[in-house]
N, C-alpha and C positions, 0 to 999 in steps of 0.2 A: 354531190351531196351538199345540202344547204344546212349549216348548223350555226346557231347563234349569230345569224346575219353574215356568215362567212360562206365562201364557195369552197367548202372542204377544209381540211386541216393542213396548214402550211408552216406551222411552228414559228421559228424566228427568222424566216427568210427576208423580212423587211428590215432586219437589224444588222449590226456588225457581226463578223465572224471572229471569234476569239479562240485561242488555244490555251488549255489549262493543263497543268501538271501537278497542282497542289490542291488540297482540300479547301484552303482559304479562297483560292481563285474560283474553284468550282462553285462554292457557296455564294461568292460575290455576284457572279453572273447569273446563276440559276434563280436567285431570289430577287434580282433586280426587276423593276417595273418595265424596263425597256425590252424590246424583242432582241434576242441573241441567237446565233448559231454557235453552240459551244462544242468545240472539238476536244475530247478527252484523249490526251496523247501520252498517258502514263498510267501506272497502277496507283490508284488513290485509295489509301486506307482511311476508313472512318474512325473518328475518335470523339466520343467513346463508341465501342462496338454496339451496333444496333441503331446508330444515328440515322435519321432520315432527313435529307435536305428538302425543305419546303419549296418546291418549284413554283415559280410564278407563271402566269399565262404567257403565251407567245414565245416559246422556247423550242429549239431543236438541240438535243444533246446527243452527240454521235461519237462513237469511238473511232480513233485513228488506226486503221488496220487492225492488228491483233493486240496492240498495246493499250487500248482503252479498257481499263478494268476498274470496278468499284469493289472494294473488299471490306466486309464487316458492316455494311449498312446499305442504304438505298435512297429512294426518292419518295416524297409524299406529295400527292396532288390533291389538295383539299377542295372543299366545296367551293364552287365558283371558278376554279381554275379550268382554263380551256386552251385549246390550240397548242398542245405540247406533243412533240415527237421525240421518242427515245429509241435509238437504234444502234446496232453494231457495238454493243457494250457487253462485257462479261460482268455480271453482278453476282458475287459469291460470298459465302460465309456471312450472310446478312442478318441472321437471327441467332441469338444466344439463349439457350434454354430448351425447354421441351415444347415443341410445336403442337398446337391444338387448333385445328381449322375453325371450329365454332367461335373460339375466343378472339381469333385474329382476322376474321372476315369483317370488313366494315360495310354494313348495309348492302349486301350483295345485290339487292334489287335496284340500287342506284348507280354504283360504280364498280368496275372491275378492271384489272389489268391482265391482259392475256399475252403470253410470249409465244411467238411463232417464228421459226427460222431466224433467230437472233434479233428479232425486233419486238417491241412492246406496243400493243395497241390498246388504248384506253377507250372504253365504250361507256355510254350512259344508258341506264335503263335496261340493261341486258345482262344476263348471266349465261355465258356461252356453254353449250353442252358438249362441244368437241374439244 
């Protein structure tokens, strides 16, 4: 697949591999302009609850075994962000309040994140039906 001048999605494979165990380190590497493979090797709790880390392009964020967990928040991939892989992570308790799909969908015709078998695939211009 050819996307944005790339031969597929490869995340941060051209960058350093770093292991994170704290929210501060996860934010530091996920928001950096350089490519990184970020290994989450602990349960990281977001503060405040509902916090979303604004992930920059060219990142792979992967859980280490079963220990990689994000609790009380998640990730935000904004307009123009590309080439991001998020896999093997447990993301739980990420929303505080009453969920209403209509109010919390961001322009479904442009971006969506789909979780399948423990991995998240971000697609552009598609709303998956399955």
